[in-house]
N, CA, C and O of each residue as an XYZ file, in Angstrom:
912
protein
N      11.692     24.650      9.862
C      10.938     23.987      8.792
C      10.045     24.985      8.077
O       9.342     25.766      8.718
N      10.071     24.964      6.749
C       9.242     25.844      5.943
C       7.936     25.131      5.601
O       7.949     24.005      5.103
N       6.836     25.776      5.863
C       5.543     25.174      5.573
C       5.341     25.048      4.069
O       5.520     26.019      3.333
N       4.972     23.865      3.611
C       4.745     23.611      2.198
C       3.266     23.340      1.995
O       2.655     22.596      2.762
N       2.689     23.939      0.965
C       1.248     23.797      0.758
C       0.864     22.474      0.107
O      -0.317     22.130      0.069
N       1.834     21.728     -0.404
C       1.532     20.484     -1.116
C       1.210     19.353     -0.145
O       1.835     19.203      0.905
N       0.212     18.566     -0.535
C      -0.269     17.451      0.279
C       0.142     16.140     -0.391
O      -0.146     15.927     -1.568
N       0.818     15.259      0.359
C       1.337     14.015     -0.214
C       0.805     12.813      0.563
O       0.850     12.787      1.793
N       0.305     11.824     -0.165
C      -0.151     10.567      0.418
C       0.913      9.506      0.160
O       1.278      9.259     -0.990
N       1.414      8.878      1.225
C       2.452      7.843      1.119
C       1.801      6.489      1.387
O       1.134      6.301      2.404
N       2.004      5.539      0.454
C       1.338      4.237      0.545
C       2.379      3.121      0.500
O       3.068      2.953     -0.506
N       2.492      2.366      1.576
C       3.434      1.252      1.636
C       3.044      0.355      2.799
O       2.548      0.839      3.816
N       3.265     -0.953      2.660
C       2.914     -1.880      3.737
C       4.083     -2.125      4.690
O       3.950     -2.892      5.644
N       5.230     -1.480      4.441
C       6.381     -1.618      5.325
C       6.501     -0.378      6.210
O       6.715      0.731      5.721
N       6.359     -0.584      7.517
C       6.309      0.527      8.455
C       7.591      1.356      8.462
O       7.530      2.579      8.586
N       8.749      0.709      8.330
C      10.006      1.457      8.375
C      10.136      2.403      7.189
O      10.675      3.503      7.311
N       9.630      1.956      6.030
C       9.675      2.821      4.843
C       8.721      3.991      5.002
O       9.051      5.125      4.652
N       7.533      3.712      5.534
C       6.573      4.790      5.782
C       7.167      5.854      6.693
O       7.041      7.051      6.433
N       7.810      5.409      7.757
C       8.376      6.350      8.721
C       9.542      7.141      8.126
O       9.694      8.331      8.403
N      10.360      6.479      7.311
C      11.477      7.170      6.666
C      10.970      8.270      5.743
O      11.451      9.402      5.787
N       9.996      7.925      4.908
C       9.469      8.913      3.963
C       8.719     10.015      4.695
O       8.849     11.191      4.357
N       7.934      9.635      5.700
C       7.195     10.646      6.466
C       8.149     11.664      7.099
O       7.912     12.871      7.055
N       9.231     11.148      7.687
C      10.215     12.023      8.325
C      10.875     12.952      7.304
O      11.042     14.146      7.553
N      11.250     12.384      6.144
C      11.894     13.179      5.089
C      10.983     14.291      4.585
O      11.418     15.429      4.411
N       9.724     13.958      4.353
C       8.782     14.941      3.814
C       8.364     15.966      4.856
O       8.174     17.140      4.538
N       8.219     15.522      6.110
C       7.858     16.460      7.176
C       8.923     17.532      7.352
O       8.601     18.693      7.603
N      10.191     17.148      7.223
C      11.287     18.114      7.361
C      11.219     19.189      6.277
O      11.665     20.318      6.480
N      10.652     18.820      5.117
C      10.528     19.781      4.008
C       9.224     20.569      4.075
O       8.962     21.426      3.231
N       8.411     20.271      5.084
C       7.185     21.037      5.284
C       5.961     20.516      4.568
O       4.913     21.160      4.597
N       6.066     19.343      3.913
C       4.902     18.781      3.226
C       3.875     18.262      4.225
O       4.231     17.801      5.310
N       2.619     18.338      3.859
C       1.547     17.730      4.649
C       1.467     16.262      4.248
O       1.139     15.955      3.101
N       1.760     15.353      5.170
C       1.906     13.938      4.848
C       0.741     13.110      5.413
O       0.356     13.263      6.572
N       0.193     12.232      4.564
C      -0.842     11.291      4.966
C      -0.348      9.881      4.636
O       0.476      9.699      3.739
N      -0.856      8.890      5.364
C      -0.342      7.527      5.260
C      -1.454      6.527      4.921
O      -2.585      6.660      5.387
N      -1.110      5.517      4.095
C      -1.993      4.378      3.833
C      -1.109      3.140      3.736
O       0.061      3.237      3.368
N      -1.669      1.967      4.069
C      -0.841      0.755      4.128
C      -1.165     -0.253      3.026
O      -0.539     -1.311      2.967
N      -2.123      0.048      2.158
C      -2.402     -0.814      1.013
C      -3.157     -0.010     -0.042
O      -3.576      1.120      0.206
N      -3.324     -0.609     -1.225
C      -3.950      0.103     -2.322
C      -5.387      0.499     -2.064
O      -5.814      1.586     -2.454
N      -6.136     -0.372     -1.412
C      -7.542     -0.080     -1.130
C      -7.665      1.143     -0.222
O      -8.477      2.035     -0.463
N      -6.849      1.161      0.814
C      -6.857      2.305      1.724
C      -6.398      3.570      1.008
O      -6.882      4.664      1.296
N      -5.462      3.414      0.075
C      -4.968      4.567     -0.679
C      -6.073      5.192     -1.521
O      -6.217      6.414     -1.558
N      -6.845      4.359     -2.189
C      -7.948      4.862     -3.011
C      -8.955      5.610     -2.154
O      -9.415      6.691     -2.523
N      -9.295      5.029     -1.003
C     -10.278      5.651     -0.110
C      -9.763      6.985      0.424
O     -10.499      7.972      0.443
N      -8.510      7.020      0.854
C      -7.953      8.256      1.406
C      -7.777      9.322      0.333
O      -8.019     10.504      0.577
N      -7.354      8.901     -0.853
C      -7.148      9.864     -1.939
C      -8.445     10.581     -2.287
O      -8.441     11.787     -2.530
N      -9.537      9.859     -2.312
C     -10.830     10.470     -2.615
C     -11.269     11.427     -1.517
O     -11.993     12.391     -1.767
N     -10.824     11.150     -0.309
C     -11.223     11.976      0.833
C     -10.391     13.239      0.955
O     -10.934     14.323      1.172
N      -9.064     13.110      0.815
C      -8.182     14.259      1.066
C      -7.699     14.943     -0.205
O      -7.213     16.073     -0.145
N      -7.822     14.276     -1.370
C      -7.375     14.819     -2.660
C      -5.949     15.379     -2.584
O      -5.755     16.590     -2.682
N      -4.959     14.509     -2.411
C      -3.564     14.963     -2.318
C      -3.055     15.498     -3.655
O      -3.635     15.227     -4.707
N      -1.972     16.253     -3.599
C      -1.336     16.742     -4.822
C      -0.520     15.632     -5.478
O      -0.342     15.613     -6.696
N      -0.027     14.709     -4.652
C       0.846     13.655     -5.165
C       0.729     12.417     -4.271
O       0.535     12.525     -3.060
N       0.850     11.238     -4.894
C       0.831      9.977     -4.155
C       2.138      9.230     -4.414
O       2.523      9.015     -5.563
N       2.813      8.840     -3.339
C       3.980      7.955     -3.426
C       3.483      6.570     -3.046
O       3.050      6.361     -1.913
N       3.539      5.615     -3.980
C       2.868      4.338     -3.747
C       3.722      3.133     -4.105
O       4.277      3.046     -5.200
N       3.815      2.209     -3.163
C       4.489      0.947     -3.401
C       3.674      0.128     -4.402
O       2.463      0.315     -4.520
N       4.338     -0.777     -5.120
C       3.628     -1.621     -6.088
C       3.110     -2.899     -5.434
O       1.925     -3.214     -5.541
N       3.979     -3.625     -4.768
C       3.607     -4.911     -4.185
C       3.069     -4.724     -2.771
O       3.830     -4.486     -1.834
N       1.733     -4.836     -2.624
C       1.085     -4.680     -1.327
C      -0.075     -5.665     -1.206
O      -0.627     -6.094     -2.220
N      -0.450     -6.027      0.019
C      -1.596     -6.925      0.204
C      -2.916     -6.206     -0.028
O      -2.964     -4.978     -0.111
N      -3.989     -6.987     -0.133
C      -5.368     -6.507     -0.318
C      -5.564     -5.914     -1.705
O      -6.379     -6.419     -2.477
N      -4.838     -4.861     -2.036
C      -4.858     -4.286     -3.389
C      -3.480     -3.735     -3.698
O      -2.950     -2.931     -2.931
N      -2.885     -4.161     -4.820
C      -1.540     -3.677     -5.145
C      -1.578     -2.273     -5.739
O      -2.643     -1.731     -6.032
N      -0.390     -1.701     -5.907
C      -0.295     -0.335     -6.385
C      -0.798     -0.136     -7.799
O      -1.379      0.905     -8.109
N      -0.585     -1.117     -8.662
C      -1.031     -1.011    -10.052
C      -2.553     -0.852    -10.130
O      -3.057      0.019    -10.839
N      -3.272     -1.693     -9.401
C      -4.732     -1.642     -9.427
C      -5.238     -0.352     -8.792
O      -6.188      0.259     -9.281
N      -4.599      0.055     -7.700
C      -4.997      1.302     -7.056
C      -4.803      2.480     -8.004
O      -5.645      3.376     -8.074
N      -3.684      2.474     -8.738
C      -3.405      3.541     -9.700
C      -4.468      3.578    -10.792
O      -4.958      4.648    -11.153
N      -4.821      2.412    -11.312
C      -5.839      2.350    -12.366
C      -7.176      2.926    -11.879
O      -7.830      3.694    -12.585
N      -7.559      2.544    -10.676
C      -8.830      3.026    -10.136
C      -8.812      4.533     -9.939
O      -9.802      5.210    -10.221
N      -7.710      5.056     -9.462
C      -7.602      6.497     -9.239
C      -7.631      7.272    -10.556
O      -8.233      8.343    -10.634
N      -6.983      6.733    -11.587
C      -6.938      7.410    -12.876
C      -8.257      7.322    -13.630
O      -8.511      8.121    -14.532
N      -9.088      6.369    -13.273
C     -10.386      6.220    -13.919
C     -11.467      7.058    -13.244
O     -12.561      7.208    -13.788
N     -11.176      7.598    -12.080
C     -12.137      8.393    -11.322
C     -11.938      9.874    -11.642
O     -10.819     10.380    -11.558
N     -13.004     10.565    -12.006
C     -12.901     11.969    -12.409
C     -12.375     12.867    -11.291
O     -11.772     13.905    -11.563
N     -12.600     12.474    -10.035
C     -12.161     13.295     -8.916
C     -10.671     13.139     -8.609
O     -10.050     14.044     -8.054
N     -10.106     11.996     -8.969
C      -8.716     11.721     -8.589
C      -7.774     11.526     -9.774
O      -6.580     11.303     -9.570
N      -8.269     11.603    -10.989
C      -7.456     11.263    -12.161
C      -6.289     12.219    -12.395
O      -5.329     11.857    -13.075
N      -6.354     13.439    -11.841
C      -5.281     14.402    -12.065
C      -4.208     14.369    -10.979
O      -3.239     15.125    -11.046
N      -4.369     13.501     -9.982
C      -3.371     13.408     -8.919
C      -2.100     12.746     -9.457
O      -2.168     11.705    -10.110
N      -0.951     13.346     -9.182
C       0.321     12.737     -9.586
C       0.554     11.463     -8.784
O       0.266     11.416     -7.588
N       1.081     10.423     -9.449
C       1.398      9.170     -8.771
C       2.820      8.748     -9.116
O       3.174      8.615    -10.288
N       3.630      8.539     -8.080
C       4.982      8.018     -8.245
C       5.028      6.640     -7.605
O       4.681      6.492     -6.433
N       5.451      5.630     -8.358
C       5.565      4.284     -7.812
C       6.902      4.113     -7.081
O       7.946      4.572     -7.544
N       6.839      3.446     -5.941
C       8.021      3.068     -5.174
C       8.100      1.552     -5.170
O       7.182      0.892     -4.683
N       9.162      0.990     -5.697
C       9.232     -0.463     -5.761
C      10.658     -0.962     -5.885
O      11.527     -0.276     -6.423
N      10.885     -2.158     -5.383
C      12.199     -2.784     -5.508
C      12.356     -3.453     -6.859
O      13.455     -3.884     -7.209
N      11.274     -3.548     -7.628
C      11.330     -4.198     -8.936
C      11.838     -3.200     -9.961
O      11.195     -2.182    -10.218
N      12.989     -3.489    -10.544
C      13.603     -2.546    -11.479
C      13.562     -3.016    -12.924
O      14.147     -2.374    -13.796
N      12.875     -4.137    -13.195
C      12.823     -4.648    -14.554
C      12.046     -3.695    -15.454
O      11.123     -3.014    -15.007
N      12.429     -3.655    -16.720
C      11.791     -2.744    -17.662
C      10.300     -3.000    -17.777
O       9.519     -2.054    -17.887
N       9.885     -4.278    -17.753
C       8.458     -4.566    -17.922
C       7.652     -3.987    -16.766
O       6.508     -3.572    -16.956
N       8.238     -3.954    -15.565
C       7.530     -3.399    -14.409
C       7.342     -1.895    -14.579
O       6.283     -1.358    -14.254
N       8.367     -1.215    -15.088
C       8.262      0.221    -15.317
C       7.197      0.516    -16.377
O       6.376      1.416    -16.202
N       7.215     -0.232    -17.455
C       6.225     -0.023    -18.509
C       4.815     -0.281    -17.989
O       3.882      0.449    -18.322
N       4.663     -1.326    -17.168
C       3.350     -1.625    -16.603
C       2.880     -0.472    -15.731
O       1.697     -0.132    -15.727
N       3.797      0.124    -15.001
C       3.443      1.253    -14.162
C       2.975      2.448    -14.973
O       1.976      3.080    -14.629
N       3.682      2.761    -16.039
C       3.273      3.877    -16.891
C       1.962      3.570    -17.618
O       1.143      4.464    -17.832
N       1.769      2.314    -17.992
C       0.508      1.913    -18.630
C      -0.649      2.126    -17.670
O      -1.747      2.489    -18.090
N      -0.410      1.903    -16.386
C      -1.467      2.066    -15.383
C      -1.773      3.538    -15.119
O      -2.787      3.862    -14.502
N      -0.895      4.430    -15.585
C      -1.145      5.857    -15.429
C      -0.178      6.580    -14.515
O      -0.394      7.751    -14.203
N       0.896      5.909    -14.070
C       1.860      6.540    -13.165
C       2.621      7.664    -13.864
O       2.791      7.646    -15.083
N       3.074      8.634    -13.084
C       3.818      9.767    -13.616
C       5.321      9.589    -13.481
O       6.091     10.202    -14.221
N       5.740      8.755    -12.543
C       7.168      8.525    -12.346
C       7.348      7.220    -11.592
O       6.381      6.590    -11.165
N       8.611      6.826    -11.436
C       8.940      5.503    -10.937
C      10.274      5.594    -10.210
O      11.280      5.958    -10.820
N      10.306      5.269     -8.918
C      11.544      5.319     -8.139
C      11.815      3.952     -7.531
O      10.943      3.373     -6.883
N      13.016      3.437     -7.737
C      13.375      2.117     -7.217
C      13.884      2.208     -5.784
O      14.553      3.168     -5.404
N      13.550      1.184     -4.998
C      14.094      1.062     -3.644
C      15.483      0.428     -3.733
O      15.752     -0.291     -4.694
N      16.374      0.668     -2.767
C      16.176      1.493     -1.570
C      16.078      2.979     -1.919
O      16.768      3.474     -2.810
N      15.218      3.664     -1.205
C      14.921      5.058     -1.506
C      15.997      5.974     -0.934
O      16.354      5.879      0.240
N      16.505      6.862     -1.785
C      17.454      7.880     -1.347
C      16.717      9.194     -1.194
O      16.067      9.657     -2.131
N      16.812      9.788     -0.040
C      16.018     10.970      0.288
C      16.215     12.107     -0.705
O      15.248     12.754     -1.106
N      17.454     12.357     -1.104
C      17.716     13.471     -2.026
C      17.073     13.222     -3.387
O      16.526     14.140     -3.999
N      17.141     11.981     -3.856
C      16.515     11.641     -5.148
C      14.999     11.782     -5.043
O      14.356     12.346     -5.929
N      14.437     11.266     -3.953
C      12.989     11.350     -3.753
C      12.508     12.791     -3.763
O      11.550     13.124     -4.461
N      13.164     13.641     -2.998
C      12.756     15.043     -2.928
C      12.936     15.749     -4.267
O      12.114     16.582     -4.647
N      14.008     15.418     -4.981
C      14.249     16.019     -6.290
C      13.131     15.675     -7.259
O      12.649     16.541     -7.989
N      12.713     14.400     -7.270
C      11.634     13.979     -8.170
C      10.321     14.673     -7.816
O       9.593     15.135     -8.695
N      10.030     14.740     -6.528
C       8.785     15.376     -6.083
C       8.752     16.845     -6.497
O       7.755     17.324     -7.035
N       9.845     17.549     -6.242
C       9.898     18.974     -6.601
C       9.762     19.174     -8.103
O       9.080     20.094     -8.555
N      10.421     18.299     -8.881
C      10.382     18.432    -10.340
C       8.960     18.277    -10.863
O       8.521     19.056    -11.710
N       8.243     17.282    -10.369
C       6.884     17.039    -10.846
C       5.948     18.167    -10.438
O       5.184     18.664    -11.266
N       5.996     18.576     -9.181
C       5.101     19.634     -8.718
C       5.437     20.969     -9.368
O       4.538     21.744     -9.693
N       6.726     21.243     -9.561
C       7.139     22.500    -10.196
C       6.739     22.535    -11.663
O       6.264     23.556    -12.161
N       6.932     21.419    -12.350
C       6.600     21.352    -13.775
C       5.112     21.564    -14.004
O       4.711     22.248    -14.946
N       4.302     20.977    -13.143
C       2.861     21.130    -13.285
C       2.439     22.573    -13.044
O       1.589     23.103    -13.759
N       3.036     23.210    -12.032
C       2.701     24.597    -11.727
C       3.065     25.522    -12.877
O       2.289     26.405    -13.242
N       4.253     25.316    -13.449
C       4.694     26.133    -14.578
C       3.819     25.926    -15.795
O       3.482     26.875    -16.503
N       3.452     24.674    -16.034
C       2.616     24.360    -17.197
C       1.271     25.044    -17.108
O       0.758     25.558    -18.103
N       0.700     25.051    -15.918
C      -0.617     25.651    -15.753
C      -0.576     27.154    -15.977
O      -1.556     27.747    -16.428
N       0.575     27.780    -15.657
C       0.685     29.225    -15.782
C       0.958     29.676    -17.206
O       0.526     30.759    -17.601
N       1.675     28.859    -17.994
C       2.183     29.335    -19.282
C       1.452     28.803    -20.514
O       1.531     29.413    -21.580
N       0.760     27.709    -20.394
C       0.172     27.110    -21.582
C      -1.214     27.668    -21.888
O      -1.974     28.015    -20.984
N      -1.532     27.749    -23.198
C      -2.862     28.170    -23.589
C      -3.878     27.161    -23.071
O      -3.634     25.956    -23.129
N      -5.011     27.635    -22.568
C      -5.964     26.718    -21.944
C      -6.705     25.805    -22.917
O      -7.206     24.755    -22.515
N      -6.783     26.188    -24.186
C      -7.614     25.416    -25.112
C      -6.969     25.358    -26.494
O      -6.583     26.388    -27.047
N      -6.855     24.153    -27.049
C      -6.307     23.951    -28.384
C      -7.360     23.231    -29.216
O      -7.905     22.216    -28.782
N      -7.650     23.747    -30.407
C      -8.719     23.169    -31.229
C      -8.219     22.848    -32.641
O      -7.524     23.656    -33.258
N      -8.576     21.669    -33.143
C      -8.278     21.240    -34.508
C      -9.477     20.452    -35.030
O      -9.690     19.312    -34.618
N     -10.242     21.031    -35.909
C     -11.354     20.328    -36.542
C     -12.190     19.552    -35.522
O     -12.978     20.150    -34.789
N     -12.025     18.224    -35.467
C     -12.857     17.433    -34.558
C     -12.142     17.086    -33.250
O     -12.566     16.180    -32.532
N     -11.054     17.808    -32.939
C     -10.317     17.553    -31.703
C     -10.186     18.841    -30.887
O      -9.786     19.883    -31.408
N     -10.527     18.753    -29.607
C     -10.371     19.870    -28.678
C      -9.577     19.376    -27.470
O      -9.922     18.367    -26.857
N      -8.503     20.106    -27.137
C      -7.690     19.795    -25.965
C      -7.876     20.944    -24.990
O      -7.382     22.047    -25.225
N      -8.575     20.697    -23.910
C      -8.900     21.729    -22.929
C      -8.008     21.560    -21.708
O      -8.211     20.648    -20.905
N      -7.017     22.443    -21.569
C      -6.055     22.332    -20.475
C      -6.650     22.699    -19.116
O      -6.251     22.146    -18.092
N      -7.597     23.622    -19.108
C      -8.185     24.036    -17.837
C      -9.018     22.918    -17.222
O      -8.979     22.697    -16.012
N      -9.766     22.219    -18.061
C     -10.620     21.142    -17.551
C      -9.951     19.779    -17.636
O     -10.492     18.773    -17.176
N      -8.736     19.764    -18.248
C      -7.990     18.510    -18.414
C      -8.842     17.486    -19.162
O      -8.951     16.329    -18.757
N      -9.438     17.939    -20.259
C     -10.376     17.115    -21.019
C     -10.001     17.125    -22.497
O      -9.562     18.145    -23.028
N     -10.180     15.974    -23.161
C     -10.009     15.867    -24.605
C     -11.354     15.504    -25.221
O     -12.000     14.547    -24.795
N     -11.776     16.276    -26.231
C     -13.002     15.976    -26.953
C     -12.645     15.589    -28.387
O     -11.975     16.344    -29.093
N     -13.093     14.419    -28.809
C     -12.795     13.935    -30.146
C     -14.102     13.511    -30.816
O     -14.801     12.618    -30.338
N     -14.414     14.169    -31.932
C     -15.668     13.915    -32.646
C     -16.870     14.024    -31.712
O     -17.758     13.172    -31.694
N     -16.859     15.109    -30.935
C     -17.951     15.439    -30.006
C     -18.106     14.455    -28.855
O     -19.131     14.442    -28.174
N     -17.095     13.639    -28.642
C     -17.115     12.700    -27.521
C     -15.980     13.050    -26.545
O     -14.839     13.257    -26.957
N     -16.309     13.111    -25.255
C     -15.298     13.385    -24.240
C     -14.546     12.088    -23.940
O     -15.155     11.061    -23.638
N     -13.212     12.148    -24.027
C     -12.376     10.962    -23.798
C     -11.487     11.218    -22.590
O     -10.850     12.266    -22.490
N     -11.446     10.258    -21.673
C     -10.598     10.371    -20.495
C      -9.159      9.974    -20.832
O      -8.913      8.872    -21.323
N      -8.227     10.861    -20.571
C      -6.812     10.608    -20.811
C      -6.063     10.595    -19.485
O      -6.259     11.505    -18.679
N      -5.206      9.594    -19.222
C      -4.299      9.671    -18.074
C      -3.428     10.909    -18.227
O      -3.235     11.406    -19.336
N      -2.900     11.407    -17.108
C      -2.179     12.676    -17.114
C      -1.063     12.726    -18.146
O      -0.989     13.689    -18.908
N      -0.189     11.717    -18.199
C       0.949     11.784    -19.099
C       0.542     11.713    -20.565
O       1.161     12.359    -21.410
N      -0.486     10.940    -20.871
C      -0.979     10.909    -22.249
C      -1.526     12.286    -22.634
O      -1.286     12.768    -23.741
N      -2.257     12.911    -21.717
C      -2.809     14.242    -21.985
C      -1.681     15.247    -22.205
O      -1.721     16.021    -23.162
N      -0.676     15.244    -21.328
C       0.424     16.195    -21.444
C       1.228     15.981    -22.722
O       1.670     16.946    -23.346
N       1.419     14.726    -23.113
C       2.152     14.429    -24.341
C       1.384     14.919    -25.558
O       1.961     15.552    -26.443
N       0.090     14.633    -25.612
C      -0.741     15.090    -26.730
C      -0.753     16.615    -26.797
O      -0.577     17.196    -27.868
N      -0.959     17.252    -25.657
C      -1.026     18.710    -25.631
C       0.311     19.343    -26.041
O       0.335     20.361    -26.734
N       1.404     18.742    -25.614
C       2.728     19.274    -25.966
C       2.954     19.219    -27.475
O       3.369     20.208    -28.080
N       2.684     18.071    -28.078
C       2.876     17.935    -29.526
C       1.946     18.875    -30.295
O       2.318     19.424    -31.332
N       0.725     19.051    -29.767
C      -0.277     19.863    -30.464
C       0.007     21.354    -30.402
O      -0.582     22.122    -31.162
N       0.902     21.781    -29.510
C       1.212     23.210    -29.430
C       1.910     23.723    -30.686
O       1.833     24.909    -31.008
N       2.596     22.817    -31.397
C       3.299     23.222    -32.622
C       3.060     22.185    -33.718
O       3.928     21.353    -33.981
N       1.903     22.229    -34.354
C       1.570     21.261    -35.408
C       2.611     21.269    -36.526
O       3.049     22.331    -36.970
N       2.999     20.083    -36.973
C       3.944     19.968    -38.066
C       5.388     19.910    -37.638
O       6.235     19.421    -38.386
N       5.688     20.397    -36.448
C       7.079     20.352    -35.982
C       7.407     18.954    -35.460
O       6.616     18.340    -34.744
N       8.594     18.464    -35.835
C       9.052     17.156    -35.365
C       9.800     17.338    -34.052
O      10.771     18.091    -33.983
N       9.348     16.650    -33.015
C      10.012     16.692    -31.716
C      10.812     15.410    -31.519
O      10.301     14.307    -31.715
N      12.061     15.569    -31.133
C      12.892     14.397    -30.854
C      12.443     13.755    -29.546
O      11.718     14.366    -28.761
N      12.879     12.518    -29.321
C      12.548     11.835    -28.073
C      13.094     12.601    -26.868
O      12.435     12.699    -25.833
N      14.303     13.140    -27.014
C      14.901     13.884    -25.905
C      14.075     15.126    -25.566
O      13.889     15.449    -24.393
N      13.583     15.816    -26.587
C      12.763     17.005    -26.354
C      11.455     16.627    -25.653
O      11.002     17.321    -24.743
N      10.859     15.517    -26.091
C       9.599     15.071    -25.488
C       9.815     14.682    -24.031
O       9.036     15.065    -23.158
N      10.869     13.924    -23.773
C      11.151     13.505    -22.399
C      11.405     14.707    -21.496
O      10.927     14.755    -20.362
N      12.158     15.673    -22.005
C      12.488     16.846    -21.194
C      11.250     17.679    -20.882
O      11.089     18.149    -19.755
N      10.373     17.867    -21.868
C       9.223     18.743    -21.689
C       8.022     18.075    -21.035
O       7.229     18.741    -20.369
N       7.881     16.776    -21.217
C       6.721     16.079    -20.656
C       7.049     15.390    -19.334
O       6.245     15.405    -18.402
N       8.239     14.784    -19.261
C       8.627     14.069    -18.037
C       9.623     14.855    -17.185
O       9.674     14.675    -15.968
N      10.412     15.721    -17.814
C      11.383     16.507    -17.063
C      12.740     15.825    -16.975
O      12.838     14.600    -17.033
N      13.779     16.630    -16.836
C      15.147     16.101    -16.799
C      15.417     15.214    -15.598
O      16.269     14.328    -15.655
N      14.691     15.451    -14.503
C      14.989     14.734    -13.272
C      14.200     13.438    -13.147
O      14.307     12.745    -12.135
N      13.418     13.104    -14.152
C      12.627     11.880    -14.131
C      13.241     10.874    -15.085
O      13.407     11.164    -16.270
N      13.580      9.698    -14.584
C      14.210      8.668    -15.401
C      13.152      7.707    -15.921
O      12.418      7.100    -15.142
N      13.077      7.572    -17.238
C      12.120      6.653    -17.839
C      12.843      5.803    -18.880
O      13.893      6.196    -19.388
N      12.283      4.645    -19.195
C      12.899      3.768    -20.186
C      12.580      4.282    -21.583
O      11.654      5.071    -21.771
N      13.362      3.820    -22.566
C      13.247      4.327    -23.930
C      11.856      4.111    -24.532
O      11.373      4.936    -25.308
N      11.222      3.003    -24.168
C       9.930      2.682    -24.786
C       8.752      3.439    -24.182
O       7.625      3.310    -24.660
N       8.998      4.221    -23.141
C       7.899      4.918    -22.461
C       7.105      5.801    -23.424
O       5.874      5.768    -23.426
N       7.811      6.593    -24.246
C       7.113      7.473    -25.188
C       6.282      6.649    -26.160
O       5.136      6.999    -26.444
N       6.848      5.552    -26.677
C       6.129      4.710    -27.635
C       4.835      4.165    -27.039
O       3.802      4.118    -27.707
N       4.906      3.755    -25.778
C       3.724      3.219    -25.104
C       2.632      4.283    -25.014
O       1.464      4.009    -25.291
N       3.017      5.484    -24.630
C       2.030      6.557    -24.494
C       1.455      6.983    -25.848
O       0.259      7.251    -25.960
N       2.307      7.044    -26.874
C       1.819      7.391    -28.216
C       0.816      6.346    -28.701
O      -0.220      6.690    -29.271
N       1.129      5.065    -28.472
C       0.205      4.004    -28.889
C      -1.150      4.154    -28.215
O      -2.188      3.977    -28.853
N      -1.144      4.479    -26.929
C      -2.392      4.655    -26.191
C      -3.198      5.834    -26.733
O      -4.421      5.757    -26.850
N      -2.502      6.929    -27.064
C      -3.186      8.102    -27.621
C      -3.804      7.761    -28.975
O      -4.949      8.121    -29.250
N      -3.046      7.072    -29.811
C      -3.554      6.698    -31.132
C      -4.794      5.818    -31.024
O      -5.728      5.962    -31.813
N      -4.809      4.923    -30.068
C      -5.978      4.063    -29.881
C      -7.217      4.893    -29.566
O      -8.313      4.581    -30.033
N      -7.046      5.943    -28.778
C      -8.178      6.780    -28.386
C      -8.627      7.709    -29.508
O      -9.802      8.068    -29.590
N      -7.681      8.102    -30.382
C      -7.998      9.067    -31.445
C      -8.057      8.414    -32.824
O      -7.825      9.071    -33.839
N      -8.364      7.134    -32.854
C      -8.539      6.412    -34.120
C      -7.314      6.529    -35.023
O      -7.435      6.608    -36.246
N      -6.145      6.538    -34.412
C      -4.867      6.583    -35.130
C      -4.660      7.876    -35.906
O      -3.864      7.915    -36.845
N      -5.372      8.940    -35.521
C      -5.196     10.238    -36.172
C      -4.194     11.090    -35.406
O      -3.856     10.799    -34.258
N      -3.723     12.156    -36.068
C      -2.978     13.265    -35.484
C      -1.495     13.034    -35.208
O      -0.684     13.842    -35.659
N      -1.095     11.998    -34.505
C       0.318     11.833    -34.174
C       1.005     10.927    -35.178
O       0.588      9.789    -35.390
N       2.071     11.443    -35.799
C       2.814     10.685    -36.798
C       4.238     10.407    -36.317
O       4.842     11.218    -35.615
N       4.754      9.257    -36.707
C       6.122      8.879    -36.370
C       7.076      9.350    -37.462
O       6.813      9.154    -38.649
N       8.159      9.956    -37.068
C       9.222     10.331    -38.002
C      10.405      9.428    -37.656
O      11.094      9.645    -36.659
N      10.630      8.423    -38.485
C      11.624      7.397    -38.179
C      13.007      7.983    -37.917
O      13.501      8.838    -38.652
N      13.596      7.499    -36.863
C      14.932      7.937    -36.511
C      15.011      9.302    -35.833
O      16.092      9.751    -35.452
N      13.860      9.962    -35.684
C      13.869     11.294    -35.082
C      12.940     11.355    -33.873
O      13.396     11.528    -32.742
N      11.628     11.210    -34.115
C      10.672     11.328    -33.019
C       9.237     11.331    -33.509
O       8.845     10.473    -34.301
N       8.452     12.291    -33.042
C       7.039     12.359    -33.392
C       6.624     13.789    -33.720
O       7.264     14.760    -33.316
N       5.507     13.880    -34.482
C       4.948     15.203    -34.756
C       3.425     15.115    -34.768
O       2.847     14.047    -34.972
N       2.797     16.252    -34.547
C       1.339     16.357    -34.578
C       0.924     16.955    -35.902
O       1.422     18.014    -36.283
N       0.017     16.296    -36.615
C      -0.497     16.792    -37.895
C      -2.003     16.941    -37.807
O      -2.716     15.986    -37.502
N      -2.479     18.143    -38.076
C      -3.919     18.387    -37.980
C      -4.643     18.028    -39.263
O      -5.862     18.175    -39.345
């Protein structure tokens, strides 16, 4: 077994699923922590600060959606990656998960190879992004600070969920250029992450709400662009 420096918190109320995932991740050398409901997940996440959380949606005491919202609203835990694990495959459930701030979504029954592929893709993409991207982007009354993971708009600091921040920062790297949906999905979510078609639209709408409908423009039939 190769020791892996990444720390993963697994949250599910079904013991057999916890044990399956724990065994799979332990074999890959990940440091694995366990929680059995959303409330416990929030408490443990604040204590251990994992690199990634694998979290079931339907759980007693506190469900995964609420736990995700609380984690994304907390300055100490808002940058932690969250992947939802759920048997619910309906489009509305996926959209609700992304609205809550999730980074990815995997349907049960869980296949070990798919799970590991998604985990590696997310952790690898984040590592590469941190190494290659300029730390600070400025446009008049907008500042995107990659090092602090902060957006300042009209001298006000605005909290952005991870995917909204990454989408805004990606578009802002090349003002005026039109990015297709496929390009956005590949660069922000990655090829190994499956998302529904409306995911980008949901995130763009959320960004526009925070930035008073400035900066991001729709190019019908193509995609989106950033205009300063």
